[in-house]
C-alpha positions in Angstrom: -15.2 -105.9 -39.3 -14.8 -102.6 -41.3 -11.5 -101.6 -43.0 -10.5 -99.3 -40.2 -10.7 -102.0 -37.6 -9.0 -104.5 -39.9 -6.1 -102.0 -40.3 -5.7 -101.5 -36.6 -5.8 -105.3 -35.9 -3.2 -106.0 -38.6 -0.9 -103.2 -37.4 -1.3 -104.3 -33.8 -0.4 -107.9 -34.7 2.6 -106.8 -36.6 3.9 -104.7 -33.7 3.3 -107.5 -31.2 5.1 -110.0 -33.5 8.1 -107.6 -33.8 8.2 -107.1 -30.1 8.2 -110.8 -29.3 10.8 -111.6 -31.9 13.3 -108.9 -30.7 12.6 -108.7 -27.0 15.4 -111.1 -26.0 18.0 -109.4 -28.1 17.1 -105.7 -27.8 14.7 -104.9 -25.0 16.8 -105.4 -21.9 16.7 -102.4 -19.5 19.9 -100.8 -18.2 21.6 -103.3 -15.8 21.4 -102.5 -12.1 24.4 -103.2 -9.8 23.6 -105.9 -7.3 26.9 -105.8 -5.5 30.7 -105.8 -5.7 33.5 -108.1 -4.6 37.1 -107.4 -3.7 39.6 -107.6 -6.5 42.4 -110.3 -6.5 40.7 -112.5 -3.9 40.7 -115.5 -6.3 43.0 -117.0 -8.9 43.2 -117.2 -11.8 41.9 -113.7 -12.7 39.3 -115.1 -15.1 37.4 -116.5 -12.0 37.9 -113.4 -9.8 34.5 -111.7 -9.5 34.4 -107.9 -9.3 30.7 -107.1 -9.6 27.3 -108.6 -10.3 24.5 -106.9 -12.3 20.9 -107.8 -13.1 18.7 -106.8 -16.0 15.5 -108.0 -17.7 13.2 -107.5 -20.6 9.9 -108.5 -19.0 10.1 -112.2 -20.1 13.8 -113.0 -19.4 16.2 -112.0 -16.7 20.0 -111.7 -17.1 22.8 -111.8 -14.6 26.1 -110.2 -15.6 29.2 -111.3 -13.7 32.2 -109.0 -14.2 35.6 -110.6 -13.6 39.2 -109.3 -13.5 39.8 -110.7 -17.0 37.8 -112.4 -19.7 35.7 -115.3 -18.2 36.5 -118.7 -19.7 33.7 -121.1 -19.1 34.6 -124.7 -20.0 34.1 -128.3 -19.0 36.2 -127.6 -15.9 35.3 -124.0 -15.1 31.9 -122.6 -14.3 30.2 -119.3 -13.4 27.1 -119.5 -11.3 24.4 -117.3 -9.8 22.3 -118.8 -6.9 18.8 -117.5 -6.2 16.8 -117.8 -3.0 13.3 -117.2 -4.2 11.1 -118.9 -1.6 11.2 -120.8 1.7 13.3 -124.0 2.0 15.9 -124.6 -0.6 19.4 -126.1 -0.7 21.2 -127.4 2.4 24.6 -127.0 0.6 27.2 -124.3 0.2 28.0 -121.9 -1.3 24.4 -120.7 -0.6 22.2 -122.6 1.8 18.6 -121.8 1.1 19.0 -121.3 -2.7 16.2 -122.6 -4.8 17.7 -122.1 -8.3 21.1 -121.5 -9.9 22.2 -120.5 -13.4 25.5 -122.1 -14.6 27.7 -121.1 -17.5 30.3 -123.7 -18.1 30.2 -127.4 -17.3 26.7 -128.5 -18.1 25.3 -125.0 -18.6 21.6 -124.4 -17.6 19.2 -123.5 -14.9 19.0 -125.9 -12.0 16.4 -126.3 -9.3 16.6 -127.7 -5.8 14.2 -130.6 -5.8 13.8 -133.4 -3.2 17.3 -132.7 -1.7 19.3 -132.6 -4.9 20.1 -130.1 -7.7 18.1 -131.0 -10.9 18.4 -129.6 -14.4 15.4 -127.5 -15.2 15.9 -125.6 -18.5 18.4 -124.2 -20.9 19.9 -120.7 -20.6 21.9 -118.4 -22.8 25.6 -117.9 -22.0 27.5 -115.1 -23.6 30.9 -113.5 -23.1 31.2 -109.7 -23.5 34.5 -108.1 -22.6 35.4 -109.2 -19.0 31.8 -110.2 -18.2 29.8 -113.4 -18.6 26.0 -113.0 -19.3 23.6 -115.7 -18.0 20.1 -115.3 -19.3 17.0 -117.4 -18.4 13.2 -117.2 -18.6 11.4 -115.5 -15.7 8.7 -118.2 -15.9 11.3 -120.9 -15.2 11.8 -119.6 -11.7 8.1 -119.1 -11.1 8.2 -115.3 -11.4 6.2 -113.5 -10.2 3.7 -115.7 -8.4 6.1 -118.1 -6.7 8.8 -115.6 -5.7 9.0 -114.0 -2.3 9.2 -110.3 -1.9 13.0 -110.2 -1.4 15.2 -112.5 -3.5 18.6 -113.5 -2.2 21.5 -113.7 -4.7 25.0 -115.2 -4.5 27.5 -115.4 -7.4 30.2 -118.0 -7.5 33.0 -119.4 -9.7 34.3 -123.0 -9.6 37.5 -124.5 -11.0 37.6 -127.4 -11.3 33.8 -128.0 -11.1 32.7 -128.4 -7.5 35.8 -126.5 -6.2 34.8 -123.0 -5.1 37.2 -120.3 -6.3 35.3 -117.1 -5.6 32.1 -116.1 -3.9 30.3 -112.8 -4.1 29.6 -111.6 -1.5 32.2 -113.3 0.6 29.6 -113.7 3.4 25.8 -113.7 3.5 24.1 -112.7 0.2 22.9 -109.8 -2.0 19.3 -108.9 -2.0 16.9 -107.5 -4.6 13.2 -106.7 -4.4 11.4 -109.0 -6.8 9.3 -106.0 -8.1 12.5 -104.6 -9.7 12.2 -107.2 -12.4 9.7 -106.2 -15.2 9.8 -102.8 -16.7 6.8 -103.5 -18.8 4.8 -106.6 -17.6 3.3 -108.6 -20.5 -0.3 -107.3 -20.3 1.0 -103.8 -21.0 1.6 -104.3 -24.7 -2.0 -105.7 -25.1 -3.2 -102.2 -24.1 -0.4 -100.1 -25.4 0.1 -101.5 -28.9 -3.5 -101.3 -30.1 -3.6 -97.7 -28.8 -0.5 -96.8 -30.8 -2.0 -98.5 -33.9 -5.3 -96.6 -33.5 -3.5 -93.3 -33.1 -1.3 -93.9 -36.2 -4.4 -94.9 -38.2 -6.3 -91.8 -37.0 -3.5 -89.4 -37.9 -3.0 -91.1 -41.3 -6.8 -90.8 -42.0 -6.9 -87.1 -41.2 -3.9 -86.4 -43.3 -5.4 -88.3 -46.3 -8.6 -86.3 -46.0 -6.7 -83.0 -46.1 -4.8 -84.1 -49.2 
């Protein structure tokens, strides 16, 4: 391998490493509004859902639940998002047909409906920002994209104490989102884009060096 190709390969590797190490923290696209819920239809205000947003960075997805006041997840208070990603699913409320749910508070994590019960599947990230709670999980943990139907059903809910429903958004039925909304840049894209950038940078630098 000549020096030019070595330079491109090294630069590409560094860019990919930088992208993978910062994608979760910095690469989320602007959240889209999934739906709203009436104000003051649940007490206390910390479990009163106002709106639900969705964003992603190509490898992780994040639901944002905005409440009337600062959310307070705890051992007795939880914030959940239920997902209907395929046929079948839960036979229980608050969302019959759900296949997964993310929970912040209680035993935080991603849960999957398996053999008639909710089973813990994987860890998630739970963050509080202002009056919103952020629930972040890996797309691969819900089988995205291969095991997800074209339209994904969504219901957000709060519980206090655990198991006692306080608020549901929407109050009836469910929100819907097309599963193609999720990745802005699917993973194969950097494999093409990053080396192209590296080659361009090298070419420009080489021409500039010759001129000097």
